[in-house]
C-alpha positions as CSV (number, residue, x, y, z in Angstrom):
1,M,-37.4,-15.3,26.3
2,A,-34.2,-13.5,25.5
3,V,-34.5,-10.0,23.9
4,I,-31.6,-9.1,21.6
5,N,-31.2,-5.4,21.0
6,R,-29.9,-4.7,17.5
7,I,-28.3,-1.4,16.6
8,S,-28.0,0.4,13.3
9,E,-24.8,0.8,11.3
10,Q,-24.7,4.5,12.2
11,E,-25.1,3.8,15.9
12,Y,-22.3,1.2,15.7
13,R,-20.0,3.6,13.9
14,E,-20.6,6.4,16.5
15,L,-20.1,4.1,19.4
16,A,-16.9,2.5,18.0
17,L,-15.4,6.0,17.3
18,H,-16.2,7.5,20.7
19,D,-15.8,4.6,23.1
20,T,-12.0,4.3,23.0
21,D,-11.9,2.0,26.1
22,H,-13.4,-1.0,24.2
23,L,-13.0,-2.8,20.9
24,W,-16.5,-3.2,19.5
25,E,-17.6,-5.5,16.7
26,L,-21.0,-5.8,15.1
27,W,-22.4,-9.3,14.6
28,G,-25.6,-9.4,12.7
29,G,-26.6,-6.0,14.2
30,V,-25.7,-7.1,17.8
31,L,-22.9,-5.1,19.5
32,V,-20.2,-7.4,20.8
33,E,-17.0,-6.4,22.7
34,K,-13.9,-8.1,21.4
35,P,-12.5,-9.8,24.5
36,S,-9.0,-9.3,26.0
37,M,-6.4,-11.7,24.7
38,S,-3.5,-13.6,26.2
39,M,0.0,-12.1,26.3
40,R,1.2,-14.6,23.7
41,H,-1.7,-13.7,21.4
42,D,-1.0,-10.0,21.7
43,N,2.7,-10.4,21.2
44,T,2.2,-12.6,18.1
45,S,-0.3,-10.1,16.6
46,F,2.1,-7.2,17.2
47,R,5.1,-9.1,15.8
48,L,3.2,-10.2,12.7
49,G,2.1,-6.6,12.1
50,H,5.7,-5.4,12.6
51,F,7.1,-8.0,10.3
52,L,4.6,-7.0,7.6
53,Q,4.9,-3.2,7.9
54,S,8.8,-3.4,7.9
55,Q,8.5,-5.0,4.4
56,L,5.9,-2.6,3.1
57,D,6.1,1.0,1.9
58,W,3.9,3.1,4.2
59,R,2.9,5.2,1.2
60,E,1.3,2.1,-0.3
61,F,0.1,0.0,2.7
62,R,-0.9,0.4,6.3
63,V,-0.8,-2.4,8.8
64,N,-3.3,-2.3,11.7
65,V,-3.2,-4.5,14.7
66,N,-6.7,-4.6,16.4
67,G,-7.5,-1.5,14.5
68,G,-8.9,-1.7,11.0
69,K,-12.3,-3.1,10.6
70,T,-13.8,-5.3,7.8
71,R,-17.3,-4.5,6.8
72,R,-19.2,-7.5,5.6
73,S,-22.6,-5.8,5.6
74,A,-24.4,-2.9,7.3
75,R,-25.0,-5.3,10.1
76,T,-21.6,-7.0,10.4
77,Y,-18.2,-5.5,11.2
78,F,-15.2,-7.5,12.4
79,I,-11.9,-6.3,13.9
80,P,-9.2,-8.7,12.6
81,D,-6.1,-9.2,14.7
82,V,-3.9,-8.0,11.9
83,V,-5.0,-6.4,8.6
84,V,-3.1,-4.8,5.7
85,I,-5.0,-1.8,4.2
86,P,-4.0,-0.1,1.0
87,A,-3.0,3.5,1.9
88,A,-5.2,4.8,-0.9
89,F,-8.2,3.6,1.1
90,Q,-7.2,5.7,4.1
91,M,-5.3,8.7,2.8
92,P,-8.4,10.7,1.7
93,F,-9.8,10.6,5.2
94,E,-6.7,10.8,7.4
95,D,-7.4,14.5,8.4
96,D,-11.0,13.8,9.3
97,P,-11.3,13.2,13.0
98,R,-14.7,11.4,12.3
99,A,-13.2,9.0,9.7
100,F,-14.1,5.4,10.5
101,N,-11.3,2.9,9.9
102,A,-13.6,0.2,8.2
103,F,-13.5,-1.2,4.7
104,A,-16.1,-3.0,2.6
105,E,-13.6,-3.5,-0.2
106,P,-11.6,-6.8,-0.3
107,L,-8.3,-6.3,1.6
108,P,-5.0,-7.8,0.6
109,F,-4.3,-9.5,3.9
110,V,-6.3,-10.4,7.0
111,A,-5.1,-12.5,9.9
112,E,-6.7,-14.0,13.0
113,I,-4.6,-15.5,15.8
114,W,-6.1,-18.3,17.8
115,S,-7.3,-17.4,21.3
116,R,-9.2,-19.6,23.8
117,T,-11.8,-16.8,24.0
118,T,-12.4,-16.4,20.2
119,G,-11.0,-19.5,18.5
120,D,-14.3,-21.2,17.8
121,Y,-16.0,-18.0,16.6
122,D,-13.0,-17.1,14.3
123,I,-13.4,-20.5,12.6
124,A,-17.2,-20.5,12.4
125,A,-17.9,-16.9,11.5
126,K,-14.9,-14.6,10.8
127,L,-12.8,-16.7,8.5
128,P,-15.8,-17.6,6.2
129,A,-16.9,-13.9,6.2
130,Y,-13.4,-12.9,5.0
131,R,-13.7,-15.3,2.1
132,E,-17.2,-14.0,1.3
133,R,-15.9,-10.5,1.3
134,G,-13.2,-11.6,-1.2
135,D,-10.2,-10.7,0.9
136,L,-7.1,-11.8,-1.0
137,E,-5.1,-13.7,1.6
138,I,-6.4,-14.9,5.0
139,W,-4.2,-16.3,7.7
140,Y,-5.2,-18.3,10.8
141,L,-2.3,-18.8,13.1
142,R,-2.3,-21.2,16.1
143,P,0.8,-20.2,18.1
144,Y,0.6,-23.0,20.7
145,E,0.3,-25.7,17.9
146,R,2.8,-23.8,15.7
147,T,0.6,-24.0,12.7
148,L,-0.5,-21.5,10.1
149,T,-3.4,-22.1,7.7
150,V,-3.5,-19.8,4.7
151,W,-6.4,-19.3,2.2
152,R,-5.3,-17.5,-1.0
153,K,-7.9,-16.2,-3.4
154,Q,-7.6,-17.8,-6.8
155,P,-8.5,-16.3,-10.2
156,D,-11.8,-18.2,-10.3
157,G,-12.8,-16.6,-7.0
158,G,-12.3,-19.8,-5.0
159,Y,-9.6,-20.2,-2.3
160,A,-6.6,-22.5,-2.2
161,E,-5.7,-23.7,1.3
162,A,-2.1,-24.3,2.6
163,I,-0.9,-25.3,6.0
164,Y,2.6,-24.4,7.3
165,R,4.4,-25.6,10.4
166,E,7.8,-23.9,9.7
167,S,9.8,-22.0,7.1
168,I,9.5,-18.8,5.3
169,V,5.9,-18.2,4.2
170,P,5.3,-15.9,1.2
171,V,2.5,-13.4,1.4
172,S,1.3,-13.9,-2.2
173,S,-1.1,-11.0,-2.1
174,L,1.8,-8.6,-1.2
175,P,4.6,-9.4,-3.7
176,G,8.1,-9.5,-2.2
177,V,6.7,-10.0,1.4
178,S,7.3,-13.1,3.4
179,I,7.1,-14.1,7.1
180,D,9.6,-16.3,8.9
181,L,7.2,-18.5,10.8
182,D,9.8,-19.7,13.2
183,A,10.9,-16.1,14.1
184,L,7.2,-15.1,14.4
185,L,6.4,-17.9,16.9
186,D,9.7,-18.0,18.8
187,G,10.1,-14.2,19.2
């Protein structure tokens, strides 16, 4: 019989803040380390974050790559590969060394990039959780297949899905922002 040790939200926050050598997520109260990713995954995440931040005003939005956390519940926190956070969510806490970079509020943009170590889990758990949270735009990028699936929140609360294989992709949740998919994947 397997014994699963669950930890509290406060224990998770303390560990995630103090253990800077690991990226910790909380899955239903169970502490799980986000695994290392391939070079292509890391480069694609960084480029996407760079492309986004270069089009956004730092005073309004912050882009985190493997940094900001989404809080689904007191028992579930995920670390998206790329996330856009309204600056107003962070600014009141920036001078607090104990501030935890996690948000329960829906975020304007969350992205996961396929990895052989997390691909199945992203599809089964993370992407549905982002929709349950109400995040406005959710991207799932498969760099080796050169496909991007985007879910955009609709006024009725549902999500419209679009699939891209090339071209300039608008980020509807961030007016005026678009990503050149070819440049992102060929970089």
